C-alpha positions in Angstrom: -2.1 -11.3 -0.9 -0.6 -8.6 0.1 1.0 -5.6 -2.3 -0.8 -4.7 -4.9 -3.2 -7.0 -3.9 -6.8 -7.8 -1.9 -6.9 -10.7 -0.4 -9.2 -13.4 -2.6 -12.7 -13.3 -3.2 -13.5 -9.6 -2.5 -13.3 -7.5 -5.4 -10.2 -5.6 -5.9 -12.1 -2.1 -7.2 -14.5 -2.4 -3.2 -12.9 -1.9 0.3 -11.7 -4.5 1.9 -14.1 -6.0 4.5 -10.8 -8.4 5.4 -8.5 -5.3 6.9 -6.7 -8.0 8.6 -5.5 -9.9 5.8 -3.8 -7.1 4.3 -0.9 -5.1 5.8 -1.3 -2.0 7.4 0.1 0.8 4.6 -2.5 -1.2 1.9 -4.8 0.6 0.4 -7.5 -1.5 -0.3 -8.2 -0.4 -4.5 -6.4 -1.9 -7.0 -6.7 -0.5 -10.8 -4.6 -1.2 -14.2 -4.2 1.0 -16.3 -3.1 -0.4 -20.6 -2.2 2.7 -21.9 0.0 0.7 -24.6 3.0 2.6 -23.3 6.3 0.8 -24.6 8.6 3.0 -22.4 9.4 2.9 -18.9 10.1 6.0 -18.6 7.1 7.4 -20.2 5.7 4.6 -17.8 6.9 6.4 -14.7 6.3 10.1 -16.0 2.3 8.8 -16.9 2.1 7.6 -13.5 2.9 10.6 -11.7 1.8 13.0 -13.6 -1.8 11.0 -13.2 -1.5 10.8 -9.5 -0.7 14.9 -10.0 -4.4 15.2 -11.7 -6.2 13.1 -9.7 -4.7 13.9 -6.7 -3.6 11.0 -5.2 -3.3 10.6 -1.9 0.6 9.6 -0.1 -0.5 5.9 0.6 -1.5 5.3 -3.3 1.6 3.1 -4.8 1.6 3.2 -8.5 3.5 0.1 -10.4 4.8 -0.9 -13.9 4.1 -4.0 -15.5 5.7 -5.7 -18.3 3.2 -7.0 -20.1 3.9 -9.5 -22.7 1.5 -11.1 -24.1 1.8 -11.5 -28.0 2.4 -7.1 -27.8 5.3 -6.5 -25.4 4.1 -2.8 -23.1 3.4 -1.3 -20.3 0.3 -1.4 -18.2 0.0 1.0 -15.0 -1.3 -0.3 -11.9 -2.9 1.6 -8.9 -3.3 0.8 -5.1 -5.5 3.5 -3.7 -7.7 4.4 -1.0 -9.0 8.0 -3.4 -12.6 6.7 -4.0 -14.0 7.3 -7.5 -10.3 6.9 -9.3 -11.5 4.4 -12.3 -14.5 7.4 -12.9 -11.7 10.2 -12.4 -9.5 8.2 -14.9 -12.3 6.9 -17.4 -12.7 11.0 -17.4 -9.5 12.0 -18.7 -9.6 8.7 -21.8 -7.9 5.8 -19.5 -10.0 2.7 -19.0 -9.1 0.9 -15.7 -9.8 -2.4 -14.8 -9.9 -4.3 -12.2 -6.9 -5.5 -10.0 -3.0 -5.4 -11.0 -1.8 -7.9 -13.7 0.7 -9.6 -11.4 2.6 -9.9 -8.1 5.7 -8.6 -9.1 5.3 -4.5 -10.1 7.8 -2.0 -10.3 7.3 0.6 -7.7 7.3 4.1 -8.8 4.9 5.6 -6.1 4.5 4.5 -3.4 5.3 6.0 0.6 7.8 7.4 1.1 9.4 8.1 -2.1 9.8 11.6 -2.4 11.8 11.5 0.1 14.3 8.8 -1.6 17.0 11.5 -2.2 20.5 12.0 -1.7 23.0 9.4 0.1 21.0 7.8 3.3 21.8 4.8 5.2 20.0 1.8 4.4 18.4 2.1 8.0 16.1 5.5 7.2 15.5 4.6 4.2 13.8 1.6 5.8 12.4 4.0 8.2 11.2 6.4 5.5 9.5 3.9 2.6 6.8 1.8 2.2 9.9 -0.1 1.1 10.4 -3.8 3.1 13.7 -4.7 2.9 17.1 -4.2 0.7 18.1 -6.8 -1.2 21.8 -7.2 -2.8 22.7 -8.7 -5.9 24.8 -11.4 -6.3 24.9 -11.6 -1.9 23.0 -13.0 0.5 21.8 -11.8 3.7 20.3 -7.9 4.2 23.5 -4.9 4.3 24.4 -3.3 7.8 21.6 -1.1 8.8 24.3 1.6 9.0 25.8 1.1 5.2 25.1 4.0 3.4 22.9 3.9 0.1 23.5 6.8 -2.7 19.9 6.7 -4.6 21.0 9.1 -7.5 17.5 10.1 -6.4 15.9 7.4 -8.5 14.8 4.8 -6.4 12.3 1.9 -8.0 11.5 -0.8 -5.8 9.7 -4.1 -6.7 7.8 -6.0 -5.4 8.3 -10.3 -4.6 6.7 -12.8 -2.5 4.2 -9.7 -0.5 7.1 -7.2 0.1 8.8 -4.3 -0.9 11.7 -5.0 -2.1 14.9 -2.9 -3.4 17.7 -4.3 -5.2 20.8 -2.7 -4.8 24.9 -3.6 -6.2 27.8 -2.4 -4.3 29.6 1.1 -4.6 32.3 2.5 -4.0 33.3 3.8 -1.4 31.9 0.9 0.9 28.3 2.2 -0.3 24.9 0.9 -1.9 23.4 1.8 -5.1 20.0 0.7 -6.7 20.3 -1.5 -9.8 18.3 0.6 -11.8 20.1 3.6 -13.1 17.8 6.7 -13.4 19.3 7.3 -16.9 20.0 4.1 -19.0 22.3 4.0 -22.0 20.3 2.4 -24.8 21.5 -1.2 -26.7 23.4 0.2 -29.3 23.4 3.6 -28.7 27.3 4.0 -29.8 26.5 3.0 -33.2 
């Protein structure tokens, strides 16, 4: 498997001894933390705080996962090369389990994420980050690599079939922008 997962038969919290089964940009340790959060913003903030406090390396992937098992909430997964991460999370009061909760995490932390600010071309976005592909909502195929993409400093790709994919939508002036907005208006905010 690719993306957030360890090849079958390999413990999710131990280094993979099957390097050919894993893309080179995916680290070997995968852990899930279920802090009981119900808000994506809070989950994003916690992922960033944990990455900073644990001094996680730049090759870390930090994702949110929507859990719907009778108690809807947001879980976090960390895919990292940092050894002892489970123990360091436990020292902060978080129980970490091996593996990711699902295959479709929404990436908040990923290699190159911090450099995806302002307006970039699709080609620049792909070359500067671990994002594998850009998909235009409602359109077939990939956008022209030279198309400007206005990031709004908020890029949240998702894992789809083992690829990290950023879904975008058309914006004014022939540009694109990520589908997920940085500050969504809550439902019924006007009444």
